[in-house]
C-alpha positions in Angstrom: 10.9 17.0 4.3 9.1 14.8 1.8 7.7 11.3 2.3 7.1 8.8 -0.4 3.8 6.8 0.0 3.3 3.5 -1.7 -0.2 2.1 -2.3 -1.6 -1.4 -2.0 -4.3 -3.4 -3.5 -7.1 -1.3 -4.9 -4.7 1.1 -6.8 -4.3 -1.2 -9.8 -5.6 -0.1 -13.1 -5.3 -1.4 -16.7 -2.1 -0.4 -18.4 -0.7 0.9 -15.1 3.0 0.5 -16.0 2.7 1.5 -19.7 4.6 4.8 -19.0 7.4 3.3 -16.8 10.5 2.3 -18.8 12.1 0.9 -15.6 9.4 -1.6 -15.2 10.4 -3.5 -18.3 13.6 -4.8 -16.6 11.6 -5.4 -13.4 9.1 -7.6 -15.3 11.9 -9.6 -16.9 13.4 -10.3 -13.4 10.0 -11.4 -12.2 9.7 -13.7 -15.2 13.0 -15.4 -14.2 12.4 -15.6 -10.5 8.6 -16.3 -10.4 8.1 -17.7 -13.8 5.2 -15.3 -14.4 4.6 -12.9 -17.3 3.7 -9.5 -15.8 4.5 -7.1 -18.7 1.3 -7.7 -20.7 -0.9 -7.7 -17.5 0.5 -4.3 -16.5 1.1 -2.5 -19.8 -1.8 -3.4 -22.1 -5.1 -1.7 -21.7 -7.9 -4.3 -22.5 -10.9 -3.3 -24.7 -13.2 -4.1 -21.8 -13.2 -5.4 -18.3 -13.3 -4.2 -14.7 -10.6 -2.0 -13.1 -9.4 -4.9 -11.0 -9.3 -7.6 -13.7 -5.9 -8.9 -12.7 -5.3 -12.6 -12.0 -5.5 -12.8 -8.2 -2.2 -14.7 -7.9 -0.4 -12.0 -9.9 -1.9 -8.9 -8.5 0.6 -8.4 -5.6 3.7 -9.0 -7.7 2.3 -6.7 -10.5 1.6 -3.8 -8.1 5.0 -4.3 -6.4 6.9 -4.2 -9.7 4.9 -1.2 -10.9 5.5 0.8 -7.8 9.1 -0.1 -7.7 9.3 1.1 -11.4 7.8 4.4 -10.4 10.3 4.8 -7.5 13.2 4.1 -9.8 11.9 6.7 -12.2 12.3 9.2 -9.4 15.7 7.9 -8.1 17.2 7.9 -11.6 16.6 11.6 -11.6 18.6 12.1 -8.3 15.5 12.2 -6.0 15.5 10.4 -2.7 12.8 10.2 0.1 13.1 11.7 3.5 10.8 9.0 4.8 8.7 6.2 3.3 5.4 4.6 4.2 3.3 1.9 2.6 -0.4 1.0 2.7 -0.5 -2.7 3.3 1.2 -4.3 0.3 2.8 -1.0 -0.4 5.2 -1.5 2.6 7.3 -3.8 0.4 7.8 -1.3 -2.3 8.5 1.4 0.3 11.3 -0.7 1.9 12.7 -1.4 -1.6 12.8 2.3 -2.4 14.5 2.9 0.9 17.3 0.3 0.1 16.2 -2.0 2.9 14.8 -4.8 0.7 16.3 -6.2 -2.5 13.8 -6.2 -5.4 14.3 -9.9 -6.0 13.6 -10.7 -2.4 10.6 -8.5 -2.4 9.3 -10.4 -5.4 9.5 -13.7 -3.5 7.9 -12.2 -0.5 4.9 -10.6 -2.2 4.3 -13.6 -4.4 4.2 -15.9 -1.4 2.2 -13.3 0.6 -0.5 -13.1 -2.2 -0.8 -16.9 -2.5 -0.9 -17.4 1.3 -3.6 -14.8 1.7 -5.7 -16.5 -1.0 -5.3 -19.8 0.7 -6.3 -18.4 4.0 -9.4 -16.9 2.4 -10.3 -20.3 1.0 -10.3 -21.7 4.5 -12.3 -18.7 5.8 -14.3 -17.1 3.0 -14.9 -13.5 3.5 -14.0 -10.0 2.3 -13.8 -6.4 3.1 -16.1 -3.3 3.1 -15.4 0.4 3.3 -17.5 2.3 5.8 -17.8 6.0 4.8 -19.1 8.8 7.0 -18.7 7.1 10.4 -15.8 7.6 12.8 -13.5 4.7 13.5 -14.5 4.4 17.2 -18.1 3.9 16.2 -17.2 1.3 13.6 -15.0 -0.6 16.0 -17.8 -0.7 18.6 -20.2 -2.1 16.0 -17.7 -4.8 14.9 -17.2 -5.8 18.6 -20.9 -6.1 19.0 -21.5 -8.4 16.0 -22.0 -12.0 16.8 -19.3 -13.3 14.4 -15.8 -12.7 13.0 -15.5 -9.1 11.8 -12.8 -6.6 12.6 -11.6 -3.1 11.8 -9.0 -3.6 9.0 -8.0 -0.2 7.6 -8.1 3.2 9.2 -7.9 5.2 6.0 -9.2 8.5 7.1 -11.0 9.7 10.3 -14.3 9.0 8.5 -13.4 6.1 6.2 -12.8 2.7 7.8 -12.5 -0.6 6.1 -13.9 -3.7 8.0 -12.9 -7.3 7.3 -14.3 -10.7 8.2 -16.3 -13.7 7.2 -19.3 -13.0 4.8 -22.2 -13.3 7.3 -20.6 -11.2 10.0 -19.4 -8.6 7.5 -22.9 -8.2 6.2 -24.3 -7.8 9.7 -21.7 -5.2 10.5 -22.4 -3.3 7.3 -26.1 -3.1 8.1 -25.3 -1.9 11.6 -23.0 0.8 10.3 -25.7 2.0 7.9 -28.2 2.1 10.8 -25.6 4.1 12.9 -25.4 6.8 10.3 -22.8 5.8 7.8 -23.2 7.6 4.5 -22.2 4.6 2.5 -20.9 1.0 3.0 -19.2 -0.4 -0.1 -18.1 -4.0 -0.4 -14.6 -4.0 -1.9 -13.5 -6.0 -4.9 -11.0 -7.9 -2.7 -11.4 -11.7 -2.4 -9.8 -11.9 1.0 -10.6 -10.8 4.6 -7.3 -9.0 5.0 -5.7 -7.5 8.1 -7.5 -9.5 10.7 -6.9 -12.7 12.7 -8.1 -14.8 9.7 -4.7 -14.2 8.1 -2.7 -15.8 10.9 -1.6 -18.8 8.8 -0.6 -16.5 6.0 1.4 -14.5 8.5 3.3 -17.6 9.6 4.2 -18.3 6.0 5.5 -14.8 5.5 7.5 -15.0 8.7 9.1 -18.3 7.6 10.3 -16.8 4.3 11.4 -13.5 5.9 13.7 -15.5 8.3 15.9 -16.3 5.3 15.8 -12.9 3.7 18.1 -10.0 4.5 16.5 -6.7 5.4 19.0 -3.8 5.7 18.8 -0.6 7.6 16.8 1.8 5.3 18.4 5.0 4.1 15.5 7.0 5.7 12.9 6.2 8.3 10.3 3.6 7.4 6.9 4.4 9.0 4.9 1.3 9.9 1.1 1.4 9.8 1.1 -1.2 12.6 2.3 1.2 15.3 2.5 4.6 13.3 6.2 5.0 14.3 9.4 5.4 12.3 11.7 2.4 12.2 15.2 1.7 11.0 16.1 -1.6 12.8 16.0 -4.5 10.4 14.7 -7.0 13.0 12.0 -4.7 14.1 11.0 -4.1 10.4 10.7 -7.9 9.8 8.5 -8.3 12.9 6.3 -5.4 11.7 5.8 -6.9 8.2 4.6 -10.1 9.9 2.4 -8.3 12.4 0.8 -6.2 9.5 -0.8 -9.4 8.1 -3.2 -9.6 11.0 -3.2 -6.0 12.3 -5.2 -2.9 11.3 -3.6 -0.6 8.8 -3.5 2.6 10.8 -2.9 4.8 7.7 -4.3 8.2 8.7 -2.9 7.9 12.2 0.5 7.2 10.6 0.2 10.3 8.4 -0.5 12.4 11.5 2.5 11.0 13.2 4.7 11.7 10.2 3.5 15.3 10.1 4.3 15.7 13.8 7.7 14.2 13.0 8.5 17.0 10.5 7.2 15.7 7.2 5.9 18.6 5.1 4.9 17.0 1.8 3.8 13.7 0.4 4.4 12.0 -2.9 2.3 8.9 -3.9 4.6 6.6 -5.9 2.4 4.3 -7.9 -0.3 3.9 -10.5 -3.1 6.1 -9.0 -3.9 8.9 -6.6 -5.7 6.7 -4.0 -3.4 7.7 -1.1 -3.3 11.4 -2.1 -7.1 11.3 -1.7 -6.9 9.8 1.7 -4.2 12.2 2.8 -6.3 15.2 1.8 -9.0 14.1 4.3 -6.4 13.2 7.0 -3.7 15.8 6.9 -5.3 18.5 4.7 -2.4 21.0 5.2 0.2 18.6 3.7 0.5 19.1 0.0 0.6 15.9 -2.0 1.2 14.7 -5.6 1.6 11.4 -7.5 4.2 9.9 -9.7 3.1 6.9 -11.8 5.0 7.5 -15.1 8.3 8.6 -16.5 6.7 11.8 -17.7 5.5 12.7 -14.2 9.0 11.9 -12.8 10.6 14.1 -15.4 8.3 17.0 -14.6 9.3 16.7 -10.9 13.0 16.7 -11.9 12.7 19.7 -14.2 10.8 21.6 -11.5 13.6 20.8 -9.0 16.3 22.1 -11.4 14.3 25.3 -11.8 14.2 25.7 -8.1 10.5 25.9 -8.1 9.9 23.2 -5.5 10.6 22.6 -1.9 14.1 21.5 -1.2 14.5 17.7 -1.2 17.0 15.6 0.7 19.0 15.1 -2.4 17.9 17.1 -5.4 14.3 18.1 -5.2 10.8 17.0 -6.0 7.7 18.9 -7.1 4.6 18.7 -5.0 1.2 20.3 -5.5 -2.2 20.5 -4.0 
């Protein structure tokens, strides 16, 4: 059984949708609904500039549209997931791929989500930092011992944990993690202290919009990184999307639960191989691959026709180590 994984912020790259024909229509829809122009931001590679040089208010819609384009490249070739999971923002593309959330509604949600998170960050300036080489329990204990607002935000692998909080407390926790033996502590290029109680107001805004949006039962289990469990009930899914705003992203624990539930392969559907890298450190015996372009989707489809890949719930999908 094959699960599709959808990445969140941090997976963006210049020209990330240049090889996705399906994204053209998705960008046009975004223009009509949000009055934003995503095509140039997502398909043109600038002469210079940092990896994350996307307008902050457009980043979440841009990633959502790109990941949805990648999933459509697979589905147009008869491929369908046996389960879906998303890392933070990626949950919205995961639900869209599973038929639970209409793309247009997802656009409205991620646009509001991004703006609400930025507004929350203006009220409580802070950020996030990745702690590498220290187990989660040790990082959590350090955060709880800091005199200030800092929390465990992402459990990416057993030895990669992201912490989140206000600047001063974040810096204190980072130094304490280094002293405790962390190999590296890297401040992320994220202008918000995500997945912590500082996002409570943003969560309320997402909840208010979700109340008027239809979420259907997905065609396959949706694994939430809030509780690591598979879900199909629309009301539960709505509640988990709201809870995810202030809760830790328990990504590696969710992958472990998926493996225990019968998942045998993973496909990262999006512009990078960020989640594949995390999976190799978390569930190393699960093969993984990535699809971020029409060419990669076509290769998967051809491999399925040749019978060279593991059976898929509909047609087939290629995976590799």
